[in-house]
N, C-alpha and C positions, 0 to 999 in steps of 0.2 A: 448449715446454711450454704447458700451459693458461694459466698466468700468464706474462707476459714473462720471458725468462731473465734479463734485467737491466733492471729497471724504471727505472733511472736512465740508460739509454742515451740520449744526446742526439742530436737532429737526424737521426732515422732517415730521414725523407723526403729530406733533402738527400743522405744517404749513398747512397740508392738510385739517385741520378743518376750515381754513379761508373761508369765503364765496367766491364763484367763481364770478368774475365780469360778468355782463350780459348787453346786449344792448336791448333797446326796439325794437320790430319787425319793420323792414322797415327803420332802421337808416342807413344813408349813410356815408360811411367812405372813406377817401382818395380821394376826388374829385380833383385830381391833374392833371397837364399837363406835358408831357414828352418832348422829343426832336425831334421826327421824324414824329409825326402826325398820327401814326397808332392807330386806334380806338380799345381799349381793350374791351369795352362793360361792362355793368353792370352784375357782376357775383354774384350769390347768394350763400352764404355759408351754412353750415349745419344747422344753426339756423334760416335761413330765412333773415338774414341781408344782405344788399347790400354793396359790396366792389368794389372799383376800377372803378368808372365811368369816370376817366380821360383818357387821351390819351398819347401815346408816347412810344418810345423805344429808346435804345441806347446801344452800346457796348463799346464805348470809344476807342481811339487810342493813340499812342505814340506821334503823332504830330498833329498840328492843326493850323488853321488860324482864324482871326476874330478880332473884336474889343471888348473891355471889357465894356459892358454896364450892368447896374444892373436893379433891379425892384423896387427901392425905389421911394420916392416922388419927388426926385430932389432938396430937400431943403438942403441936406448936402453938404460936400466938397469932391471933387475928388482929390486924391493924386496919383502921378505918380512916378514910380521907374524904373530907367534905369541903368542896371549893368555896362555899358560901358560909356555912355554919361552923367550920372547924377552926382550930387554933394550933399552930405549931408548938405552943407551950403546953398543950394537953398531952395526956398519956397516949392517946391514939388507939386504945384497946377496946373502945366501945363506941357506938354511934353517937352517944352524947358527949364523948370526949375525943372526937375525931381530930386528926391532923388537918391542916388546911392546904399546904403546898406540896407539889411533887418534889421540890428540893429537899423537903424533910424526909421523904421516902428514899431519895438518892443517898442521903447521909447514913442510912441504916444498912447493916449487913444482916441478911435474913438467914434462917436455918431450916432444917427439916420440919415439915408440917406447918410452917408459917403461911399466913394468907395476907395479902394486901388487897383491900376492897375499896374501890372508888364509888362514891355515891352516884346512883343513877340520876341523870339530868345535869350533873355537874359539868362545868366547862373550865379547863385550865389553859389559858392563852399565854404564849411565850414561855411555856414550860415543857419539860420532857421527863421521861423516866429512864434512868441509867441504873439498872438493878444489880445488886451485889449479893453474894452468898449462894450456896448450893443446897438443894434439898437432898434427899436420900431415897433409895429404892423403897417404894411403898409410902413415902412421905415427901411428895414434891412440895415446892413452894407455889402457891396459887396467886395469880394476879387476876382480879375480876371485878365484879360490881356488887353493890348491895342496894336494897330498896327497889322501888318500881319506877318506871318511866324510861326515858331515852337512855341509850348507851352513854356512859361517861365519855366526854369528848376531850381529847388532848390535841390542842392546836399549837404545835411547837414552833410555828412561824419561822423566823430566821435564826433561831438558836443553833448552837453548834458546840461540839466537844472535839478538840483538836481539828477544827475546820470542817467537821462532818456533822450534818443534822440528822435527827431521828426522832420519832415519837416515843419508841420504846427500844432500849438496847439491852441485850444479854451478852456480856463479854466474859468468856472463859468461865462459864458456869454450867451446871447440870441440874436436872430434875426441877424444871420450871414448867408450869402450865399457865398460859396467857389466854384470856378470852373475854368476850363481852364488851369490847371497847370501840370507840370511834377515834380515828387518828387522821389528822390533816395538817397541812402547813400553809396551804394557799400559795399563790404565785408570789415569789420573793425575788428581789432584784439581784441578790448575791449568787454568783456562780459557784456552787458547791455540791458535793455529794449529799443526797438526802434519801432516807428510807423511812417507810412507815414503821416497820418492825425490822430491826437489825440484830441478827444473831451472829456473833463473830468470835473466832478464836485467833488470838494474835499476841505476840510478844511474851513477856514474862507471865507465866500461868497458862499458856496455851498447852493443849494436849488432847486427850481423848475424852469427849463429852457424851452425855447420854440424856435421853428423856427430855426433849424440848417439844412442847405442844403449843401450837398457836391456833386458836379456834374462835369462830363466830365473831370476828372482828371486822369492822368496816373501815377501810383505808381509802382515802380519796384525795385528789388534788394535792399530790406530793410530786415535786418536780426536781429530780436530781440531774447531775451534770454529765454522767457517763453510764455505761452499761452495767456497772456494779451497784446500781441504785434502783429505787423504785418502791414497790409495795411491801413485799416480804422477802427479805434477803438474808440467806445463810452464806457465810463466807469464811473460809480458812485462809488467813492472810499471813504473809511473812516472806522473808528472804530465804535463800538456800541455806544460810547459816543459822536461821532462827528455828524455834520449835514448830513442828507440824501439828495441825489440829485435824481431828476427825469427829464424826458424830454417829451414834446409833440411836434408834427409837426416836425418830423425828416424825411428828404428825402435824400437818398443815390442813385444817379441815373447816369447812363451812364458812370461810371468809369471803367477803366481797371487796374486791380491789378495783377501783374505778378512777379513770382520768389521772394516770400517773406516768412519770418518766423515770427511768427508762423501761424497766421490765416489771411485769406484774408479780410473779413469784419465781424465785430462782435459788439454786444451790451452786456454789462455786468454791474451788480450792486453787490456791496458787501452786499446788503440785503440778498443775498443767503448765506452769511457767518455770518452776524450779526443778531441775533434773535430779537434785539430791534428795528431794522428798519422794516418798514411796507410794503414796496413796492417790495416784492420779486416776485410777479406775474404781476405787472403792472408798472414797472419803466419806460417803454417806451410805450407811447400812440401815436396814429396817426403816426406810423412808416411805411414808404414805402421804400423798397429796390428794385429798378427797373432797368432793362436794363444794368446791370454790367457784365463784363467779368473777371473771376477770374481763373488764371491758374498757374500751377507749384508752389503749396503751400506746406509748410512743415507740417502743421497740418490740420485744417479744412478750408473749402471754405467759406461758408456764414453761420453764426451762430447767431440766435436770442435768447437771454435770456431775461426773464422777460418782454415779450411783451404782451400787451393787444390789440387784433385784428390787428396785423401787416399784411401788404400786401407785399408779396415777389414774384415778377413776372418778366418774360422776362430776367432772368439772365442765364449766361452760366458758368459752371465750368468744368475744364479739368485738369487732372493730380494732384489730391489732395492727400496728404499724402507722406511726405518725398520725394518730387519731385522737389525740387529746385536744382540749379546748385552749391549751396554753399558747400564749403569744410571746413567751420568753425567748429572747434572741440567742441565749447560750445553749439551748438544747442541741444535742448532737444531730447532725444531718444523717439520717439513717438510710442505708443502702438496701438491706435485705432483712426480712423478718419471717418468722413462722409462728403459728399459734401455740402449739403444744408439742414439745420436742425434747430430744435427748442428745447428749454429747459425751463421749468417753464413758460409756455406761454399758453394763452387761446384765443380761437376764431381766430387762425391764418389761413391765406389763402396763400398757396404757389402754384402758377399757371404759366403756359406757360414757365417754366424753362426747361433747358436741362443740363444734367450732363454726362460727359464722363470720363472713365479711372480713377476712384477713386481707390486707392490702398487698398488692404487688407494687414495690417501689422501683429500685433499679433492677430487681430480679426477685426470685423466690415468691413469697406470698402464699405458701401452702398451709393447710391446717396441721399436717403431720410431717415429721422429718426424722429419718434415721441419719443422724449427722455423723461426723468423723469418729471413728473408733467406737462404734456401737456394735455389739455382738449379741447373738442369741436373744433378741428382744422381739416384742410383738405388739402391734396395734390390733385390737379386736373390739367388736361391738360398739364402734364409734360412729357418729353421724356428723357429716360436714355439708355445708351449703353456702353457696355464693362467695366462696373464697377465690380471690382474683388469680392466684398463681397455679391453680389446679388442685390436686388432691394429695399427692405424696412426693416428697423429695428424698432421695437417697444419695448420700455423699460417698466419696471415696473412703477407703480404709474401714469398710463395714463388711460384716459377713454373718451368715446363718440367721437372717432376720425374716420375720413373717408378717404379712398384712392380710388379715382374714376376717370375714363376717363383718365388714364395715359397709356403710351406705353413704354414697356421695351423690348429692342432688345439685345440679347446676353449678358445680365448681368450674370457674372460668379458665381460660387458656392464655392469660396475658403473659405468662412466662414461656413455658415450653408446651404444655398440654396437661392431660390428666396426671401423667407421671413425668418427673424430671429425675432421671437416673444418671448421675455423674460418672464419667469414666473412672474405673478403679474400684467401683463398689463390688462387693462379693456376692455370694449366693443370696437370692431373695425369692421367697415363695409368696405368691399372691393368689389366694384362693377364696371362693365363696363370698365375693363382694358384689355389690351392685353399684354400677356407675351410670347414672342417668344424666344425659347431657342435652340441653335444649338446642334449638336451631340457632345458627349464627356463629358457633364456635368452629374455629379452623385448625387449632393446634392438634397434635397427635393424640390418639387415644391411649396408647401404651408406650412404654419407654424401653430402651435397651442400653446396656453398658458393656464393659469388658467382663463383668461378672455374669453368672448364670441367673436367668430370671425365668420362673415357671408360672404361667397364668393358667389356673385350673378352676373349673366350676364357677366362673364368674358370669355375671349377666351384664353385657354392655348395651345400653340403650343410647344410641348416638343419632341425634337429630341434626348434628352439625356435619362438617365435611372432613374432620380429622381422620387420618389413617392409623393403621396398627403397625407398630414397628416390627420389622422382620429381619432377623439376622440369625447366624448359626448358634448363638448362645442363648436365644430366647425360644421357649417352647410354649405352645398353646394346646390345651387338652380339655375337651368336654365343656367348652364355654358356649354361652348362648348370645347371639348377636341380633340386635334389632335396630331399625332405623336405616340411615343411609349406608352405614357399614362400608365406607370407602376402603378399598384395598384390603379385603378380608384376609386374615392370616391363614396359614396352612394348619388348620386344626382338624385332625382326622375324625373327630367325633363332634364337630360343631353342629349347632342347631341355629338356623336363621328363621326366626319367627318372633311374634310378640310373646313376651314372657307371661302375659296375662296377670299383671300386678293388680292389686285391689284398686289403686288410684295412682298410677305413675305420675310423678311430678307434683303430687298433692301433699307431701309432708312438709312440716315446718320445724321439726326437731325430733328428739328421741321419742317424745310422747305420741307423736303422730306418724312415726316411721312404719307403722303397720300398713301404710299405703304401699309398701314394697313387699308385702306378703304375697305368696303365690295363690291364685284362685284354683279351685278344683278344675282339673283339665289342663292346667298349665303344662307346656312341654318341658318346663324345668323340673317338674316333680319326678323323682326316681330315675332321672336320666344322667346324673352325674357319676363321678368316679370317686372311690374312697381315697383319701390322702392320709399319709402317715402323720400321727400326732395332730389331729384336726382340732383339738380343744374339746371341752366338755359339752358345749351347747351351741345353738345357733344365735343369731342376733336377738331373738325374742325369748330366749331361755328354754327352748325345746331341746331335749337331750338328743345327741347324735348317736347313731343315725336311726331314722324311722323308715325301715325298709332300706331300699337302695338310696345312696346319697342324692340330694337335690342340687340343682344349680342355683346360685345366688345366696343371699344371706338368710333365707328362710328355709328351714327344714320342715316341710309340711307333713303333718300327721294324717292328713286326709287321703283317702284312696284316690288314685289318679282317675280322671275321667276317661271314658271310652272314646277313642278317636274313630269317628265315622268316615271322615274324609280329610285328606291333606294333599294339597297341590301347590307346589312352589314353581311350577312350569319350567323347572330345570331340565326336563327332558325335551324341551323345544316344541311340544305340541299341546293341543287342547283336547286330547282324547277324553271322551265322556261328557263333553260339553255340547249343548245344543243351542244355537244362536238364531235370532230373528232380527232383522233390521240392522243397518250399519255394516261396517267392514271390520271383521274380527281376525286377529292373528296373534301368534306368540313370537315375541322378539326380545332379545336381551334378558331372557329369564322372567318375563312378565307377560300378562294377557291384556291386550289393548284393543280398543275400538276407536278407529281413526277418522270416521266420517261424521260430519255434523248435518248431513242431509236428511237422515231418517228422524222422524219425530220421536219414535221410541226404539231404542236399541236394547236388546235383552238377550242374555245368555245364561243358561241354567245347567245344573248338574246335580247328582245325588239321587236319592230315593223318594218317591212319592209317598212312601209309608212312614217317613221320619215324623216324629211327634214333637217331644220336648228336646231342645238342643241349643247349643251356642254356635253361632257362625262368626268367624273373625277373619279379617283380611286387611291388607294394606291397600288403600285406594288413593289414586292421584287424579285430580282434575287437570286435564291437559289443555284447556283453553279458558280464556277469561269468561266469567259469568256462567261457567259450566255447572252442571249438577250430575251427580252419580252416586250410587250407593248399593248396599247389599239387599238382595231379595231373599225372603224366607217364607216358609210354608207356601211355596209356589205349587198351586194345583194346575193352573193353566194360565194363558196370557190375560185372562179376565179376573183372576182370583189369586192374590198374593199380598204379603206385607212388603214394604220398602222402607229401609232406614238409609237416608242419603245425606250427602253434603251439598249445599247450594252456595256457590261463590257469589251469586247475584245478591243474596240477602245475608251472607255470613251467618248461616244457620245450619244446624243439624235437624232434620225433620223426619217424622215417622208418618207414613201413609198406609192406608188400607185400600185395596182394590177388590171390590166384591161385585160380581155381576157386571164387570166392565166399568164401574164408576170408581174413579180415583179420588179419595178424600184424605186431606191432612187431618191427623188426630192428635199430634203433639209436635212440639218444636222447642229448640233452645238456641240461644245466641252462641256461636262458635266462630272466632276469627279464622278465615280460610285464605290460603295463598295458593293459586294454581301452580302446578309444577312441583308440589311438595307432597310426599306420601304422608297420609294420616292413617292411623290404625283405627278401623271401625269394628265394633263388636256389637252384636245383638243377641239377646237371649230370649227364647220363647219358652214359657212354662205355663201350661194351662192356657188361660186367656190373657196372660200378661206378657207384654213385650217391653224389654229394657234395653236402652241404647247407650253405648259408651264411645267416647272419642279419646284416643291416646290413653286409655286406661281409666279415664274419668267418666263416671256416670253422668249423663246429661239429660236423660229423660226416661220416663216409664209411663206405660199406659195399659189399662185393662179393658178389654172389649166388653161392652155391656151385655152381649149375648154370645152364645157359642157359635164360632165361625172359624174357618180356616184352621182346622185342627191338625192337619198333616201337610207335608209338602217338601219340595226340593229347595235348593239354595241357588243363588246366582248373583249377577251384576246387571244393573239397569241404569240407563241414562236417557235424557230427552234432549234432542238437538245439541248434543255435547259429545266431546271426546274424553276418554278416561282410561286408566290402567289399573289392573288388579294384580296383586302378588300375595304369596304366602297365605293362601286360603286354608282355613282349618275349621272343621266341624266336629264338635264333641258332644257327647251325651252324658248325663249324670251316671 
């Protein structure tokens, strides 16, 4: 985070001298199974190790149905708890002889293969579960539900053990599987720590624990008093003289955490505070956080501390950062937050996650963050949108990290810009991402620090005014730039053109991110450069590479379109163009017509024999109420099609001119601002004309009879001034 995650962390410099954990090449991590059967695939991280060969996703819901069955050996005892029909004097070993209260469960020590099942639809108010005993390998203890109906609801209200409240606690135990519950406390006047699910290693009995699974649980309206509290909280606690705790085989999957303080899901060890403890970088091994939905959180969304090769995938965060409905006066005043991030962690993989509307408070506000002491980790295949602080934060004391094949749509610049790279960060590779930015943003597009940053094969669509950071330790190679592109960097193989996305700006999450696939004929196809250890696939699951590498997050398998004409007017002239009417000239790398006196101003280029093709260019209306657009299938001044913008009506319109008669045949409402470049594209295929504005299809029309079958391209306006740049004509 922008402020150190733990300001009281001692001796960081000495800790950095510890050897970094490493895996043998080809080691498989987290071969787990999820809940929905969606294949995730084997994804290779930056060091060549394989992560996540399991399957499954899940978002969690507030209600559910089903029976409570576990994964044990069947040798243990199943205990039933019924809030309305049970009795603590009963045996508890059948639905007809169920226990009644959670206190009865807390008094029991369970063993391998046991199950504790709460009746569906039951509500336990002012009660909590403090579970005792450990299972064994192959025979975990299962806490779940039985019967049909809503999830069993634990409302622990203002209850507490040693001053701390929780719905479910697992202290100093192993081999537990928890799932299928609803946990809440509501707003309580007492200022104390509270967690929905608390897994803690502390004091006598602390040590090395394994196999703790928390799945398909709905946690909401839980309000703790500091950052070690919230929804699902794993914590190794203790002083430097006390025993240290660690965990292996931790699975947090398919849970919904909503409206909690402080943090949604987190792991933490006091080894970050106690210099005599050893596991500050690897307190959590074989950690998987998958398919969770975390919304309306007071501080951070999902936070992994001290993880060795954690896998964080298929999670969704939304409205992170002082975003709860709570009015409790004792909640911390939060300065900085991030949505899904890591701290003191090595070889992490965060993938297929999505993050929305993270808030910028006193700073930060990004969806993703390589925080202090993060090494050899990767963010890949993630989608972010409308996060206030930009896209990526990189803190000091980090190194060898990768940000690749991610898509950012309209992440805002209320902190620094798209990137915030703190001085002191190490090597960072940023490749094959898409950064789409709407108008109005002024912060920088890229970032720089004292470490090395390499931007390669990215697509930057910048409708704002932010510049690209330029310094000796930052390199740009084979990126594509579109939009205003203020202060373009020195990229020897850059392309300045529209990337020809399917529907730029039209995504709303992972499911609709295909808006950022490259259309046939895109200049991004087969124009990138191979990078070392690129990963196994692109954002959409296509294997790398299909021919030469592409730019952006999509590796297109389609054959590139044939370029018939490309003119960015960088040579300072309009050779090959023929104009009539108006005053035409090339200035500042663009082609302009500057007189409003002529009724029709027209300039054309290309071949009269062209048939089916796509013409695309950046068009700017240069006076109020102006109109201008692309000409296609131009035979002569009396016969052509026109796809234009009209500021007077805020529309994009399609016209046909045949035999000298100009007729509008289609139109669409499009807000237009003079002085701003818009990307116009028109495709002619047979008798059909399709028009796009800024990558979004706005109209299509098919001629009722065969006409205008071939012709040139150009720019036309009427009693208006306008400018054209980056014209490109391609054929299938």
